[in-house]
N, C-alpha and C positions, 0 to 999 in steps of 0.2 A: 468280399460282402458288397453286394451290391446297394450303390446310392441310391435315396430319395430322395426325392424335389422337396422342398418344403413348398410349391405350388400342390404338386401331386399329394402332400402331407391335408396339408389344408381343408382340398376338395375331398379329399377322403374320411376324412371328417368330419365335415359338414354332411356329406348325402348320409354316413354312418347317425349324425345326429337328430339328419330326419327321416327318417326309416325309423331311427325311436320314440322319435315325435309323435308320427303317423299308426309307429304300433301302441304306442299309449292313450293316442286320443281314438282310436279302432276300439280295446280291449279293456281301459277304465269305466267303471259306473261313479268315481267322482262326479260331483257338481260341472269342473273345471273342464274335464273331460266330454260329457254330454253338453254343453252346453260348445265347445268346439264342431262337435259334431253334429247339430243342430246349425250353426254355422256356415262347414260345409256346406249342407245340405242346400242348404237359405238361397243360397248362390249359383249353386245350378239349376234352381227351380227355379218355371219363367211365369212370370206375374200374366196370370186370366187378365180377358180383354171381355168389363163389363157388356151383361147380354143388355143395357139401354143405356141411349147420350140421354138427356134431357133439353130442350129448345128453351131457352128463358128467354130469347128473342122473345118467343112469338103467347108467352105469358100475358095476362090480363090485367094489367095496374092496375086494375079497380075491385078484387078481390085475394083471394090467399091461394098462394099450392107451392106445395113445399116437393121439392124435390130428392133423395136419398143420393150422395155418394160416395159415401162411404163411411166403413168404420161409427165419427160417429155425427160426421162431417153433413148437415143439412144446408142446403138453399132453399131460401124460405122468400117469396115475396111478397110481402104485407099490405098488402095493399097503394105498392109502390114502391116504398123501402127492403131493400133487398137486404138480407142478413145473413152470415153464414156463420152454424155453430161449430166447438172445435176443427177445425178446419186442418184435415190431414191431407193435400196433397200429394204427396212425393214419394218415394218407393219403401220407404221405410219407418219407423216409426221409434223413436230413441236419442241418441245424445249425438250433438256436433259436434263433428273433430275436423282436424283439417283437409281428412282426404273425404267428409260428406257426411253422411247421417249413420250411427251405428245404434242396429237397436231388428227388431223381428219386421218382417220380408212381409209384405203386400200379399198375398193369397189375390186380388182382384185389384187390377189398374182402378182409379180415383175417373171415376161414368164423367167427371167435366175435370179438363188441366187449369192450372191457376190464368194461363192463357184463355181460355175457354173463356172464364166468368165475368161474368157483365162489371159493372163496376158497382161492389158492393159498398150497401149503406154501414155497417155496423157490421162488426167480428164480435160475437157473443163464444166465453173462455167460463170454461165452467170450473176447472182446478188445475193445478198445474206437471198433470200427467204427460208425460213424453208428449202419446200419443193423443191427449186433448190443446194439448197448447204448446204447438210441434211449431221452435222458430225460425228450421227450411220452408213452412210453409209461409208462416209470419213478414219473413219477408218481403213477400211478393207484392205486398199491398203497401201504396200511396199512403201518404202524409192523410188523405181528403176522408181517411178510413175510419168510422171510429169504435173504437172497443169497449165491451164491460165488462171485464176482470175477477177472479174471487177475489178477500183479504188478503191483502200481503204478499203480489202475482205482480203486480203492475213491473216491476227491477226483470224482470225474466224478458223483459218485453224493449229493453234498451238497446238494443243493436236491431231495432226494426225499423218503420216508420210511424208510427202508428203513433200519434202526438196525443197527451193527458189522455191515455189511456185510466177507465172509472173504476173502483175498488166498489166492491158493493161485501159487505156483510147480511145475513138471515134477517131481511125486515128494511130492509134498507129499497129506496127505490130511485131512478133517476128518471128523466122524461132529456131523449137525448134528441139533439135538430140534425139530421138533416139536409140535404139539400132536394130531396127525394119527399118532404117530410118530417115531425115528427112522431118517433114509439115512445111509450116510456117502459123501463126495467126495473122488474123488482125481483131479489131474491132471498128465497127459502129453502126452507133446513134439508136437507138428504142424510142419508146414513152411507158414510162412505171415506176419503184420508185426500187430503191435499197434499203429501208433502214428494219434494222433484227426485232432491236425493233422501239420504233416511239423517239427516241431518237439521231436515230445514220444517220439522213437521209442523210452525207455528202458522203455514199456510192455510189459506179459506179453500173453502169447495161447495159449488151453488148447485143448486136448481135457479133454473129462471120464471115469470112469467113474461109475459111480452103482452105490449096494451097497445091496439087502434083502431080506429075507426069504431069503434064500440064493439069490437072484439075481442078475443082471448085467443095466448098459444100458451101451452107448455113444452120449456126442453129441464127434461130431469135432468141430464148432467150423467153422472155414473154414482149411483146409488144402489144399495142393496135396499129387502123390502125397508120399510117406513110406514109408521100413520101419518109420517107429517102429508103425505098425499092429503089427506080425506080431511083434513081442516082446509086443505087449497078450496074445496066445493065452495063457500060461503061467498070466495071471493071469485068465479064464472059470470055468466057456463063460460064452455076453453071449447073452441074448434077442435081442436089439436092437441095433443098429448106423444112428444118424440121423448121414447122412452128407450133405458136400451136390457138389452137382452143377454146378452154374453160374458164371458169366465165369473161362469159362479162357479168353477168348481174347478179347483178344490175353495174356491173365494168368495163362500159365500156372505162371510158377513160383511164383505164390501159392493161385492155386485147382487140382481137381484136375479129370479129365472124368467121368462117369457112368460108364465103366468103369472106369479110376482109383480112384471112389471102392467104386465092387463087390467090387475085389478089395481093396482094402483092408478092407474089413466082413470076406470070406475069408480073409485073414490070419488076420485078428482070433480066425477061429472065430465071428459072429458065425450063428444062429439065424437071422432077419430081420433085414432092409433096409429102410428110412428113409429119402430123396433129399429134401433142404430144399434151402432158398438158387437153388431158382431159378420160375420164371412169376408173379414177384412184382414188381420191377422192372430193368429194360432198363438189365443194370448189365455185363455182356459183346459182344462180336459175337458169337454162334456164336448166335441168336434166341432167344425164347424159349419 
C-alpha cells in the first residue's frame, strides 16, 4: 500500500473543498450563492472614469454652483460656502472592515477624489445608510468641517474628526457658522427609512432646505413619492432641487422614480433640478 503524506492529504482536501465551493457558487440559486457570484463579478469589473471633472477653484463665490460627483454626493458652492451632500468618494459603498469597505462596487469613479476637493465647510448627511453616511469617506475631513445629520446618527461619526455634529429632526433648523459665512439648514419630512443595521430602526432620515443670501436649495436625501414637498412651496422660492431618482425597482416604497422626483421638485417650486442616486452603484433592478 502506498503511503500518502499528511501534507499531500491536506492539499487534496483544500483543493476538493475549493472545487465544491466553486461548484456551489456557480450552480446554487440561493441568496448566499448569488451574493458570492456578485462579489466575484464585481472584483473583476473595472471602475469607469467619469466623463466630467469639475473645477471648483474657478467657481464664482458670489453665486451658486453645484456639481454631481456621483451617487448622492453633490459639491455645492453656496455664495462662497462649500457644502458636500452625503459624501461617497471611495470605491465601495458598504461596511468598514479590517481589510477595507465591503459592499457594492462603484460603476463610475467619483468626479473628484477627497484630495481634489476644496476646503469643505459643511457636510450634509441625510440618513445612516452606508451609501449616504460613508465612514471611509467621512474620515478624510478635518475638524474644521461642520456636519449636520439626521436624528440619532451622530454616534456614527465618532471615528471621524468631525466634531460636534448637529442632529436635526423634521422641522428643526440650525444656523451653521463657517469661516466663509453662515448657512441655515432646516430638516423636512421625506418617505424613507434610517436604519444602518436591522436593529437600529430608531435612526432618523431627512430632506434639507439650505438658506443663504436670500436664496434656497432643496436636498431631497433619499425618498419615495411624498406629499411633503408640496408643503415646501410656501417656504420658497428655491433655486435648485437635488433629488434622488434610482433604486426604485423593487423598492418603490422607499425610492422614487425619475418622474416622481421631477414632480416633487415641481411641487416645491424649484427652478432647477439636479438628479442624483443613479449610475454609481447597482442598487436597483431598473438598470443603471
